[in-house]
N, C-alpha and C positions, 0 to 999 in steps of 0.2 A: 483227732490226733492229740496225743499227750503234750502238755506244755513244753517240756524240755526238748523232745524231738522236733517240735514245731519251731522253737527258737533256733535250734541247731540248723534246721533246713533253711530258715530265713537268712541266717548268717552265711551259710554255704552259697545260697543263690547270690547274695550281695558280693561275696568274694569272687564268684565266677564272673560277674559283670565287671568288677574292677580288674580282674586278670585279663579279660578281653580288651578293655580300654587300654590297659598297659601294653598289650602286645600289638593291637591294631590301630590305635588312635594317635600316637605321638605326632606324626607328621601333620595330621589334620588339626590337632590342637594348636600346634605351632603356627600353621598357616592362618588360622583364624585370629590368633593373637597378633600376628604380624599385620593383618588387615586393620585391627583396632589400633595398634601402635602407630601405623602410618596415618590414620585419621587423626588421632590425638596430637601427633607431632605437627600436623598441618592445621591445627586450630579447630578441628571438627569435634563432634560429640558422639557419644554412644547413647542410643535410645533402646530401652529394653521393655519387652512386654510378655505377659503370660497370664494364665488363669489359675486360680486355686493355689496349689503348692508352687506352681510355676510363677505365679504372681509374687509369692514370697521370695522365690529365687531371684526374680527381677529386682525387687527392692534390696535384697542382700547384695547383689552384684553392684548396683548403683552405690550403695553405702560403702563398699570396699574401694570403689574407684574415687569417689568424692572424699572419703575419709582416708583410710589406709588399710592395707592388709598386714604388712610386716614392719614398716618403718615410717617415721614422719617424713612427709614430702609435700610438694605442692598438690593441691586438689586437682582432680581430673574431671572433665566435663562428661557427666553421665546422668541420665534421667530415667527413672523407672516410671513408665506410663501407667502404672497400676496403683498409684498412691493418692491421687487427687480425687477424693470422693465426690466433690462438687462436679468436676468434669465427668467422671464416670456415670453419675446418676443423671445429670442433665442430658448428656449425649445419649445415654441408654433410654431415657424417657422420651426425648424428642425425636431421635433418629433410629433407635433400636440398638440392642446390645452388640450387634456385629459391627457397629461403627465406633465403639468407644476408644479403640486404639488408632483406627484409621484417621479420625479427626485430629488426634494429637500429633500423629506423624505429619499430617497435612499442615498443621500449625507450626510445628517445631523443626521438622526435618529439612535439612539443606543438602545440596549436592556435596558429597564427600563425607557426610555423616554415616554412621553404621547403625543398622537396626539389628538387635539381637532378639530373635523370635523364639520363644520357648513354649513347646507344647508336647505333652507326652504322647498324644495321638498323631500330631502333625495335621490334624483336620479341623481345628477350632476355627469357625467362621470369622470371628473377630481378629484372629491372628492372620488368617489368609488375606483379609481385606487390608490390614495394616501392611503386609508384605507387598501387595499389589501397589498401594499408594507409595510406599518407600521406593520401589523400583521406578515408578513414574517420575519421582522427584529426584532421582540420581543418588539415592543412598545405596550402600552395599548392604546385603542381607546375609546374616549368619543364622542358621537354624539349629536349635537343639531339640531333638525329638527322640522318639522310641517307636516300638511297634512297626518297624519297617519304614518309618519316616512320614507317611501320609502325603497329602497334596502339597504341603509346604516345601518339600525337598526340591521339586521341579521349579519352584518359584524363587528359590534362594541361590545366592552366589556360592555359599559354602554350607554344608550340612553335616552335622555330627549326630548320627542315629545310634542311640544306645542299644546294645545287644540284649534287650530285655522286653518283656511284655507287661510286667506288672508296674503300675505307676510308681510305687515306692522305690523300686530298684532303678527305674529310669531316672527318677529324681535324684537318687544317690549319685548316679553317674554324672548328672548335670551339675550338681553342686561341687563335685570333685573337680570337674573341668573348669568351672567358674573360678575356683580358688587357684588352679594352675594358671589360668589366664591372668588373674590379678597379679600373681607373683611374676610371671613373664613380663607383663606391662611395667610393673614397678622396677624390676631388675634392668630392663632395657632403657626406660626413660629416666631413671634415677639411680645410675650405678653408684655404688659406694666408693 
């Protein structure tokens, strides 16, 4: 395919995903934000995990909650389980890569906390084991997925499944929702 038509097709597919999110997802986006708002109001924290681009989204989300999205305010308790290279490599080496998030949930998760599990396929073994541990420890689980949602949907309390099959468009939907969540959380907990 020629470059310009390819670019136009990619932008069209992205726009179609965003249009579906706009029409079909507002209630689910709000419900998930309310779950996080309740947890944060009650002194709990948000744990976030994902692989690859989803790991970057996990870090991005935690940074927006601890720092800020739109305005100066008190920091919010959020931890990206994707960023401590010593934990990731030690647990991966000693227990296997499928345990790298589970062990952190086991160590850090408390009843009332929320786990945000991000996977474009919904079938990442290390995400699934983290979700199972979170459920056993009394955390609420919110899944961000695509491609039909995969196995993580049935294990989660709430799931937002992007209407796309390509990783890049699934991730575009995820980051749009993450930014909306951050804005809803800020606007609710820190009204101007």
